[in-house]
N, C-alpha and C positions, 0 to 999 in steps of 0.2 A: 660747509655749514649752509643749510637750506634757509632761504629767506625770500621775501617778496621785494622786488626792486622795480623801479620805473625807469624807462628809457625813452629818450627823445630820438625820433627818427631823423637822421642826417640825410639819408638818400634811400631810394627804393626804386631800382631800375631793372629792366629785363636784360637777361644775358642770352636767352634763346626764346623761342616761342612760348615756353611754359616754365622756364627757370628764371628766378629773380634773385637779386642780391639786395639785401637791406643792411645798411650801416646804422648802428645805434650808438648814442652817447649815454654813458652812465657807468655804474660801478662794474669793474672787471676783476676786483681783488679776489673773487672766489674761483677764478680760473687758474688752477695750479697745474694743469696738464692738458694737452690737446686731446680732443675726443669727448670732452664734457658737453653737457647740453642744458638748455633752458626750456621751461614749459610756459608757453605764452598764452595769456588769457585772450579768448576770442569773443568779440561782442555778440551777445545773444546765444552763446553756446555754453553748456555746462562743463564739458571737458576742455582742458587746455591742449595746446598742440606742442609736442616735443620737437625742438629744432636744435641740431648740433651747432657748435661754435666753429666757424671756419677760420677766423683770424681775430686777433685782439691786440690792443696796446694798453697804455695806462688808463685811458678814459673812454675808449670806444671798442666796439666789437662788431664783427661782420657775420651775418647768417645768410645762408642760401637755401631757398625753398622751391619746391615744385608745386605749381597750382594744379591740384587734383580734386578738390572738393570745395565746399562752402567756406570752410575755415581758412584755407590758403587763398581762396579767392578774395576773402576779406583782407588778408595781408596785402595782396596786390593793390587794393584800393587805397591803402594808407599813403599819405603824402608827408613830405618833409615838414618837420615842426610838430607833428602829432606825437602823442605819448602812448606807449604800450606798457602793460603790466606783465611781469613774468616771475615765476618761481625759479630761483637760480640755486647754484651750488649742487647740481645734480650730476650723477654718474661718476665712474671711477677714472675714466680717461686712460690714455695709453702711457704705460710706464715701460720704457724701452732702454736698451743698452746699445753699445757699439756693434753688436752682432746683427741687430734688426735693421738692415740696410735696404730692404725691399718694401716699398709702399705700393699697395694696389687699391685702386678705387674704381667703383662702378656707379654710374648714374648719380643719384642724390647722395650716395655714399662717398662721393669725391670731396665735398667741402671739408669734413673734419680731417681728411688726409692732407689737405693743404696746411692746416695748422700743425700736423705732425711733421711735415716736411720742413716747415720754417723753424721749428724748435730743434730738429736734428741739425740743420745747417748752422744754427746759432751755437751748437755744441761742437762744431768743427767736423761733423760727420758728412759723408757724401752719399746721400740716398739715391737709390735707383727707383724710378717711378713708372708704374704701368697704369694707364687710365683707359677704361672701357666705356664705349658709347654705342648707342644703337646705330647712329650714322653721323656724318660730318655736321649736319644741321643741329645736332644735339650737343655739340662740343662746347665747353666753357672752361675757363681758367687754364687752358693749355699754355698760354704765354706766361702766365704767372708761375706755373710749375717749372716750365723750361728755363726761366730766369734764375732759379735757385738750386735745382736738383743737379745731380751729377750726370744722370742719363734719363731720358724720357722716352717711353714707348707708348704708342697709341694703338688700340684695336677698335674696329667698328664691325658690327654684325654684318653690314652690307658691303663692306670694303670701300666705302666712299672716302675714307681717310685711314692712314696707318695700315696695319695688318688686317686683312679680312679674317674675321673670326672672333675669338674670345681672349680674355686676358690670360687664360691658361695656355693658349696657343703661343702667346708671346713668351711665357715662362719657358716652355719647352724649346722653342726655336732659339732662344738666347741663353740657354743653360742657366736658368735662374731658380731651378727647383730645389737647390740645396742651400739657399740663402734664407735665414729666418725672416719672416714677413709680418707686416701689419696691414690689415685690410678692413674696408667697410663697403657695403653694397648690397645688392639683392641676395637673398638667401641661396638661390640656385648658384650664383657666382661664388659665394663663400664656400659652399660645399665642394664645388669643382676645384677651387684653389686648395682646399684641405686635401683632396685626393691627389692632386698633382704634386703637391709639395712633399719633400722628403725630410722636412725638419720642422722646427717649432714655429708657431704662429700666434699672433694676437688678433682676435676677430671681434669687431664691433658690430653688434646686432641692431637691426632696425625693426624693433618690435612695436606693435600698437600698445600704447600705455594709457592707463586710466588716471591714477593719481600722480605718477611721476616720481614718487619717493618711497615706494615699497609697501604702502599700507593696504592696497586693494588686492595684491597678489595676481593682478590680471596679466602680468607679463612674465610669469614664472616659467622657467625652463629646467628640465631635468638634466643634470650632468652626472659624471661618474661618482662624485662625492656628495650627492644630494640634489638640492634644488637651488637655483639662483633666481633672484628677481633682476631682470635685465635693467630696470631703471635704477636699482640701488647697488647690487653687487656687480652689475655690468655698467654700461653696455659692452665693455671689453672683457672677453673671456679667453683664457689660454686654450690653445688647440688641444692640448693633452687632456683637458677636462671634459671634452665633448664626447658624446656617445656615438658620434658618426663613425663610419667604417671607410676603409680605403677601397672596398670592392666597387 
């Protein structure tokens, strides 16, 4: 159910040079699956900023954002005790079963996958996690994943940590291409995973959004059975519905 909610900032701290973690106190009853998101109102801006939920409990939630423009720079300036407004109840989230044991996250697509990992562990599952970063200096939440997942693999583009290469190189090297997967990250990474995998996947898309609830059609994407609005019917889409090819 979509609604406007107000959240008090508990903390807002840097994880890397441009990645920040913000913990908010407020209603979390609308979060019924990992991978859902909120659309945060930015002071002086018309469009809200969609940010995925990283973690949550009964009365607080955690978001992680990258400072890339004026909107997220404003997020960075907010101090504990301030209040933000957000449109919540957005997105379909990840609906998985005991076959989806492979979690793959890249860059700012990593935060929602932490929520996925925690929910899987609560259900008694043993997820395998692959995290992809540009370099060691860009790494965050590695310790948190390592504390709860069954196996954790790291890739960096420059080889400064983990396997030098991409998340798909980890998949091939460790014979993970036949395990149903869930992923979020840059589109180029998601397409590479789709081609590398031999089985079913759930893919969360990081599209630019206008309204955040399906009215403006700005984030529409064509799939095999028509069109989906990433903010409403997504952001999680089944791999079988995509028009991508394995070539």
